[in-house]
C-alpha positions, 0 to 999 in steps of 0.5 A: 877207662877214664870215667868223668863224673858230670853232675848237671842240675844238682850241685857239682863237686869241687875241682882242682881246675875251673871247668866250663859252665854247662848248659843247665842255666840256659834251660828256661822254666816252663812251670811243669813238673821238676826233674833233678839230673845227675850224669856220671861217666864218660862223654858217651853217657853225657850225650844220653843225658843230653837226649833224656834232658831234651826229651824231659823239656820237650815233655814240659818238664823243668830242670832244676838245681836242687834236690829239695826242688825236684819231684823226682830225680834221674841218676844216669850211671856208670858201671865200667870199673869198680870205682865208678860203680862205688861212685854210682851207688853213692850218687843214688844214695845221696839222691835217695837221702835228699829226695827220696824219689829216684829213677836210675838209668845208664850202664849200672842199670844193667845191673839191677840187683846190685842197685836194689841191694844197695838201694831197694826203694828206687822208683825204677831202674833202666839200662843205657840208651833205653830213653823210653822206659826212663820217660815211662818212669818219669811219667809214673813218678811225676805225671806231665801237666796236662795241656789240652791244646798240645797233648794230642801232638806227638812230642818226640825229638828227632834222631838228629835233633841237637836238643839240650847240651851239657857242654859249653856253647862252643864245643859238642860230643857227636856220638856216631855209634853205639856198643862194640864188636870187641871183646877185650878181656878187661872190658864189659861195655858190650855186655852193657851196651851191646854190639856195634850199631852205627848212625847213618852218616847223613844223620851224623852230619846233619846233626853236626851241621845243626851244632855248628849253626848253633855256635859250636866251634869244636866237634868231639867224635866219640863211640866205642870204637870209632875206627869200626864205624859203619862196619855193621851197615856194610859202609851204606851210602847216604846223601848229605849236601847233594853228595854221597857218603859212606858210612865209613870213618874217612867219609865222615871225617871228609864230610865233618871237614866241610863244616869249617870247625875243629873236629877231634877224633876219640877212641880210635881203634888202631885198625890199619885204616886209620892211616887214611885219615892222617892226610886229612890231618896234614891238610887242615881238614881234621884236627892233627889229634888222635886219641887211640888207646894202645893199653900195653906194649908187651905182646904177651899182655896185649894177647891176654887183653885180646888187643892187637900185639904188633908192638913194632908195627906200632911204633912204625906207624906212629913215626909214619903219622908224624912223617905225614902230619908233623903236629900230630898229637898222640893221646893214649891210655894204658893199664899196668898191673894187668894180671900176669904182668911181670916186672920185665913186661912192665919195663917193656911198657916203660921202653915203649914210652921212651921210644913212642914219645907219645904226647898225651897218656892216661894210665890206670892200675888194673881194677877187676870189674865184675863180669870181665874175663880177665878176672879169671886170669892167674897171677894177679898183680899185688895192689901195692905192686900195681900202685908202684908201677902206676907211679913209676909209669906217670913219672916216665910219662911226666918227664916226656910231656914236660920236654914235649911242652918245653919245645913249644916255647916260643912258638905261636899256637891256635887256641880255643878260649873255654872261660875267663878266670879273672885276668886269665883266659883259660884255653885249649890248643889243637893238642888239648881235648876238654877235661882230659888233656892239658890247658893254655893259660892266657895271662892277658886274656881278660886285657884283650877282651877274650870270651868263651868260644873265640879262636885266638893265636897265643905266643907260648911263654912257659910251660910245665908237665901238663900245661902251657902259659902264653899271651895273646899275639896282637896284630900290628 
């Protein structure tokens, strides 16, 4: 859930908040064939886009900003929920109308018949992570410029090459695995991206090290199931910096803590061994932040979802985590209106919110996804009831968020500056992941001479439901 559209190299849609500039403008032209690139979906898809763009650049292609300038356009699609499918098909249609030569890749590429039905003239369709097929399609549509001095030399990127990044210079997504072994009834990710395939821990740590050497101040660890990292390779050991590390979440976090930057964990499935990393947060080795999708609080609905259902134990664990790391931020996502959800079960979810007092929460009204097992469940919730419950859910959580942020007024928060917007510096505290959480608006940011990528201590002067407002703390 929570797909984010990111359009790179081509005009971007307007947003209610300023977003950080992406890396496209940093790609120097090489007078090669010209490629337009549209990237849709979650951060995991963004990393796929970065890899494809890096290979295109290695092969001598230029990435351009306008459809008219492109020899061919690549669209990296999302297909997780119906709205994402619609967005992807619309993006393909726009590229076809504006350019006419389009290659489609990504999750929706697993349903080529759906793409062909809407857009029969696309040049090629590939699935997610199929970088070689994308490159072959690009070669066919826009053969690279021949260079007799270099064409005999293999030009492939290494697995842990940093390459082109689509995030601002000071933060980067670090993808540690592909696929997922779970079969949640509302999800079709395994059918698109396959079962879990973990990257060797030394490979991940080398990539992280290169990112930090290149100026990254915050690493955002992503996967489909971060907690399961290494289970497919039986937690194999590898050497990094003359020390052995297991391919396991805790060992990875211990290695990343050696790099001296913020490390933030996303998509953490609530396995018991998550408890093992909380002391690292308490010791300042890992950001005190957990993105852990609970999805619901009714044991029966969780069972229908094929998710863990021990809600009482979940609440106990949350309290235990806060006892060890009092500053921990817990972000979660929930689905309301799941098939069969009764009013009483929805009330159980609201009660869970009241008791858990989560810091950051996203919610979605259940949306049928083609191929998901949940579609066959009885007693679908009417759309108007789903939307009414979603509104009640968000109203309840907004009050919790507003109160928790108000408690931070008067405190000093360590923040990372994302951009300068007039007199303001737009930053994030340790409690805020980019794009999905709140912001810290630093009122005297320009006056203080702040720049993107800087850490700064901010005295919090005010708050609302989502964001904090403050001023730079100057040393005496």
